[in-house]
C-alpha positions, 0 to 999 in steps of 0.5 A: 759036254752041255745038256739040251732037251731030251732027243733020242731013243729015251725022248718018249719016255721022257715026255711020257714021265712029264705028261704023267707028272702033270696028270698026277699034279692035276689030280692032287690039286682036286677040282677046280671050278672056274667061275666068272668074276661077278660069280666068284665075287659073290661067293667070296662074300658069302664066305666066313674069313675067307683066305684068298690067293692073288696073282696078276698075269697076262701077256698083252694085258694085265689080269687078275687071278684070284683063287680060294677054298669054299665048302671043300671046292676050290674056286678060280677066277680071272678078271680084267679089273681087281675085284672086291674083297670083304673085309676080313679076307686073309690075302696071300700074294703069289707070283703066279696061279697055274691052273690046268685047262 
Protein backbone atom coordinates (compact mmCIF):
# COMPACT_ATOMS: atom_id res chain seq x y z
CA UNK A 1 0.00 0.00 0.00
CA UNK A 2 1.40 3.42 -0.95
CA UNK A 3 1.70 6.01 1.75
CA UNK A 4 0.61 9.56 1.11
CA UNK A 5 -0.11 12.67 3.11
CA UNK A 6 -1.60 12.22 6.55
CA UNK A 7 -5.37 12.07 6.32
CA UNK A 8 -7.90 11.11 8.93
CA UNK A 9 -8.03 11.36 12.70
CA UNK A 10 -4.25 11.69 13.09
CA UNK A 11 -3.76 14.47 10.51
CA UNK A 12 -4.12 17.19 13.16
CA UNK A 13 -1.51 15.53 15.37
CA UNK A 14 0.91 15.24 12.46
CA UNK A 15 0.41 18.93 11.56
CA UNK A 16 0.87 19.95 15.21
CA UNK A 17 4.09 17.92 15.44
CA UNK A 18 5.41 19.54 12.26
CA UNK A 19 4.58 23.02 13.59
CA UNK A 20 6.32 22.22 16.88
CA UNK A 21 9.41 20.99 15.02
CA UNK A 22 9.54 24.23 13.02
CA UNK A 23 9.13 26.33 16.18
CA UNK A 24 11.96 24.39 17.87
CA UNK A 25 14.22 24.93 14.85
CA UNK A 26 13.55 28.66 15.01
CA UNK A 27 14.34 28.71 18.75
CA UNK A 28 17.55 26.73 18.20
CA UNK A 29 18.78 29.12 15.51
CA UNK A 30 18.39 32.13 17.79
CA UNK A 31 17.65 35.63 16.60
CA UNK A 32 18.42 36.39 12.98
CA UNK A 33 18.72 40.06 12.09
CA UNK A 34 17.57 40.94 8.58
CA UNK A 35 19.35 43.93 7.06
CA UNK A 36 19.41 45.89 3.85
CA UNK A 37 22.35 44.80 1.65
CA UNK A 38 24.30 48.06 2.04
CA UNK A 39 24.12 47.92 5.86
CA UNK A 40 25.05 44.23 5.81
CA UNK A 41 28.06 44.98 3.59
CA UNK A 42 29.25 47.75 5.96
CA UNK A 43 28.97 45.42 8.95
CA UNK A 44 30.76 42.62 7.10
CA UNK A 45 33.67 44.97 6.35
CA UNK A 46 33.97 45.83 10.07
CA UNK A 47 34.25 42.17 11.12
CA UNK A 48 37.67 40.60 11.55
CA UNK A 49 38.12 37.45 9.40
CA UNK A 50 34.38 36.83 8.98
CA UNK A 51 32.82 33.51 8.02
CA UNK A 52 30.21 34.20 5.34
CA UNK A 53 27.58 31.71 4.16
CA UNK A 54 26.38 32.43 0.61
CA UNK A 55 23.64 30.96 -1.56
CA UNK A 56 21.69 31.93 -4.64
CA UNK A 57 17.95 31.68 -4.90
CA UNK A 58 14.96 33.10 -6.64
CA UNK A 59 12.15 31.78 -8.74
CA UNK A 60 11.92 34.31 -11.55
CA UNK A 61 14.98 36.42 -10.77
CA UNK A 62 18.26 35.33 -9.20
CA UNK A 63 19.00 36.75 -5.76
CA UNK A 64 22.09 36.45 -3.61
CA UNK A 65 21.65 35.47 0.04
CA UNK A 66 24.20 36.02 2.77
CA UNK A 67 24.45 35.03 6.42
CA UNK A 68 27.19 35.68 8.98
CA UNK A 69 27.70 35.93 12.71
CA UNK A 70 29.07 39.02 14.42
CA UNK A 71 29.38 39.65 18.16
CA UNK A 72 26.97 36.85 19.02
CA UNK A 73 24.26 37.86 16.55
CA UNK A 74 23.42 36.33 13.18
CA UNK A 75 22.87 38.71 10.27
CA UNK A 76 21.09 37.96 6.99
CA UNK A 77 20.51 39.84 3.75
CA UNK A 78 19.24 39.17 0.28
CA UNK A 79 20.47 41.20 -2.68
CA UNK A 80 19.80 41.42 -6.41
CA UNK A 81 23.55 41.63 -7.05
CA UNK A 82 26.63 40.07 -5.42
CA UNK A 83 28.04 41.98 -2.45
CA UNK A 84 31.60 43.21 -2.05
CA UNK A 85 33.42 40.83 0.29
CA UNK A 86 36.52 41.94 2.22
CA UNK A 87 39.77 40.04 1.79
CA UNK A 88 40.29 37.45 4.52
CA UNK A 89 36.62 36.43 4.45
CA UNK A 90 36.09 32.68 4.68
CA UNK A 91 33.24 31.81 2.33
CA UNK A 92 30.99 28.77 2.63
CA UNK A 93 28.81 28.09 -0.40
CA UNK A 94 25.44 26.68 0.61
CA UNK A 95 22.87 25.05 -1.61
CA UNK A 96 20.14 26.97 0.22
CA UNK A 97 19.74 29.38 3.13
CA UNK A 98 16.44 29.09 4.99
CA UNK A 99 15.55 31.92 7.35
CA UNK A 100 12.24 31.85 9.23
CA UNK A 101 9.80 34.65 8.45
